[in-house]
C-alpha positions as CSV (number, residue, x, y, z in Angstrom):
1,X,-148.9,-261.6,165.1
2,X,-149.0,-259.8,168.5
3,X,-146.9,-261.1,171.4
4,X,-147.8,-260.3,174.9
5,X,-144.8,-262.0,176.5
6,X,-141.1,-262.5,176.1
7,X,-141.2,-266.3,176.4
8,X,-143.4,-266.2,173.5
9,X,-140.6,-264.8,171.1
10,X,-138.0,-267.0,169.5
11,X,-134.8,-264.5,169.8
12,X,-132.2,-266.3,167.7
13,X,-128.7,-265.9,169.3
14,X,-130.0,-264.7,172.6
15,X,-130.2,-266.8,175.8
16,X,-133.2,-265.1,177.5
17,X,-132.7,-266.7,180.7
18,X,-129.4,-265.2,181.0
19,X,-130.8,-261.7,180.3
20,X,-133.8,-262.3,183.1
21,X,-130.9,-263.5,185.3
22,X,-129.1,-260.5,185.0
23,X,-132.2,-258.2,185.4
24,X,-133.5,-260.4,188.4
25,X,-136.4,-261.5,186.3
26,X,-137.9,-258.3,185.7
27,X,-139.2,-258.5,182.3
28,X,-139.9,-254.9,181.6
29,X,-136.5,-253.9,182.2
30,X,-135.0,-256.9,180.0
31,X,-137.2,-255.7,177.3
32,X,-135.9,-252.2,177.7
33,X,-132.3,-253.5,177.5
34,X,-133.3,-255.5,174.3
35,X,-134.9,-252.5,172.5
36,X,-132.0,-250.2,173.5
37,X,-129.6,-252.8,172.0
38,X,-131.6,-253.0,168.9
39,X,-131.5,-249.3,168.6
40,X,-128.1,-248.6,169.8
41,X,-126.3,-251.4,167.8
42,X,-127.9,-251.3,164.4
43,X,-125.4,-248.7,163.5
44,X,-122.4,-250.7,164.6
45,X,-121.3,-251.7,161.0
46,X,-121.5,-248.3,159.6
47,X,-119.6,-246.7,162.8
48,X,-116.9,-249.4,162.6
49,X,-116.5,-249.0,159.0
50,X,-116.0,-245.4,159.2
51,X,-113.3,-245.9,162.1
52,X,-111.5,-248.5,159.9
53,X,-111.5,-246.3,157.1
54,X,-109.4,-243.7,159.1
55,X,-107.4,-246.2,160.8
56,X,-109.0,-245.4,164.1
57,X,-108.1,-248.3,166.2
58,X,-109.0,-247.2,169.3
59,X,-112.7,-246.3,168.2
60,X,-112.8,-249.6,166.6
61,X,-111.9,-251.0,169.7
62,X,-114.4,-248.9,172.0
63,X,-117.1,-250.1,169.5
64,X,-116.1,-253.7,169.8
65,X,-115.6,-253.4,173.6
66,X,-119.3,-251.6,174.0
67,X,-120.8,-254.3,171.7
68,X,-119.4,-257.1,173.6
69,X,-120.5,-255.7,176.8
70,X,-124.3,-255.0,176.0
71,X,-124.5,-258.5,174.2
72,X,-123.3,-260.0,177.4
73,X,-126.0,-258.2,179.6
74,X,-128.7,-259.2,177.3
75,X,-127.5,-262.9,176.6
76,X,-126.4,-262.9,173.2
77,X,-123.3,-264.9,173.8
78,X,-122.4,-265.5,170.0
79,X,-122.3,-261.8,169.7
80,X,-120.2,-261.2,173.1
81,X,-117.7,-263.9,171.8
82,X,-117.1,-262.7,168.3
83,X,-117.0,-258.9,169.5
84,X,-114.4,-259.8,172.4
85,X,-112.2,-261.5,169.5
86,X,-112.7,-258.3,167.5
87,X,-111.6,-255.9,170.6
88,X,-108.4,-258.2,171.1
89,X,-107.6,-257.7,167.5
90,X,-107.9,-253.9,167.8
91,X,-106.1,-254.0,170.7
92,X,-103.1,-255.7,169.0
93,X,-103.4,-253.7,165.9
94,X,-104.0,-256.7,164.0
95,X,-105.5,-255.1,160.8
96,X,-104.8,-258.4,158.7
97,X,-107.4,-260.3,160.6
98,X,-109.8,-257.4,161.7
99,X,-111.5,-257.4,158.6
100,X,-112.5,-261.3,158.9
101,X,-113.2,-261.0,162.5
102,X,-115.5,-258.0,161.7
103,X,-117.2,-260.0,159.2
104,X,-118.0,-262.9,161.7
105,X,-119.1,-260.4,164.3
106,X,-121.6,-258.8,161.8
107,X,-123.0,-262.5,161.0
108,X,-123.6,-262.8,164.6
109,X,-125.0,-259.4,165.3
110,X,-127.2,-259.5,162.4
111,X,-128.8,-262.8,163.3
112,X,-129.7,-261.0,166.7
113,X,-130.9,-257.8,165.4
114,X,-133.3,-259.3,162.9
115,X,-134.6,-261.6,165.8
116,X,-135.1,-258.3,167.8
117,X,-137.4,-256.7,165.2
118,X,-140.1,-259.1,166.9
119,X,-139.9,-256.7,169.8
120,X,-142.0,-254.2,167.7
121,X,-145.0,-256.9,167.8
122,X,-145.1,-257.1,171.4
123,X,-148.4,-255.5,173.0
């Protein structure tokens, strides 16, 4: 089913009001941000796993930091929260807890990304 408006979508894990507030209620701009997030963060798991496999904590920290920031800008508070915890663990070289936090971050991210698939149905 085609939707013509953002408000008609149900986007799990995203507070649309936060995103619209950040974009000063510019729906087209917010939609571009959401699509950019969907396209840009779908590889997060793969990139983070690559960095983890090579013990590249700096890259892991940067990936978590970027995810946290873009999630904040679009109102994905749970992704922002989990990514922030992941970033701190990377900063503290806490490898024992990184795996579990990475898993929790992925759960939040996967939920948001699957909801964003609806953007393909906007007219």
